N, C-alpha and C positions, 0 to 999 in steps of 0.2 A: 504494500500500500504506500502511496507517495507520502512523504513527510508532511506536506502541507495539510493533507487530509487527517493524518494522525494528530497533528497539532490542533486542528479545528475540533476534532472529537474530544480532546482533552479539555479545551476551553468550553465547549458546549456542556460537558459534564460539570465543570466548575460553575457555570451559570446556573445550572439546575440546583446546585447546592447553595449558591448565593441567594437564590429565590426562596429556598427553604428558610434561610436565616431571616430575610426580609419579612416573609410571611409570619414567622414566629414573633418577630419584634412587633409587627403591626397587630397581631392577635393579642399580645400581652398589653400593648398600649391601649387597645380598644377595651380590653377587660377592665382596665383602670380608668376608663374615660370619664365616668361619673364621679369617681372618688378623688381624682387628682387633676387639677387645672393644668399642670405641666404635662402630664400624659396626654391630656386632651389637646393641648397646643402642639405638641410634637406629632401626634397622630394626624391632626388636621393639616399640618405643614407637609407631611409626607403621604397624605391621603391618595395622591396620584399613584402611589406604589401599592395601594391596597388591592388592586386587581392583579398584582404580580403574584403568581403562584408558581410552584415548581412545574406545573403540568399544563398551563394554559397558553403557552407560546411555543409554536413549532418552528424550528430553525431548519434551514437546509445548509448545505455547504456553500455559504455566500462569500467566502473568501476570508483569509486570515485576518486582514486589517479590520474588516467590519466586525467580526466576532471579537477580536481583541479589544476594540473600542467599547463594545457592549460589556465585556468582562470588567473593564476599568470603570464604567459607569456604575455597575452593580457594587463594586468594591467601594467607590466613592460614596454612594448612598448609605451603605452599611456603616462606613466610617463616620459620616456626618450624624447619622441617627445615634450611634453609640456614643459619640462625643456629647450630643445634646442630652441624652439620657444620663450619662455620667455626671454632667455639670448641673443637672437639675437640682441636686441635693434634696431630694424627696425620698422617703423610705420606699415608696412604690417603685420609683425609678431605679433606686439602688438595687432592689430585688431583680428587676428586669435586666439591668446591666450585668449584675453578677451571674445570673442564670445563663445569659447568652455568652458572656465572656468565658465562663468555665465549661461551656458545652464543647464536646469533641469536634463538632462540625465547624464551630467558630475557630477553635484552636488550629484545626487542620487547614481549612480553606482560606481563612482570613489572615491568621498569624503565621501560618507555615510551620507550626509546631507538629511535625510528623511523628513525634514520639509520645505525644500526649495520650494519657490513659484516662478515660472517664471513670 
């Protein structure tokens, strides 16, 4: 198989995992929507991502550069959301942040900690 196809496969798999992280963050922010103004604010700011699920977008092999750009967008949104959640200094947000940060999927796909054990 050509290397560019293999690389696109890897990135498409990464995008699917990034979408799981985003979906999880949105889910937890939504669950705290009525009890925390900060969760509500962050959720509303990133509401455009609420439709992002691991399975609702189908990619083809559209080229390395386009898929690479999409992986970077996903990583950027995850980083922004985690930073906002971390800086909120609210117990609900601390719980969301810590749960995501300590998850194996976040450690592996975002932080590159390939030896992390859940």
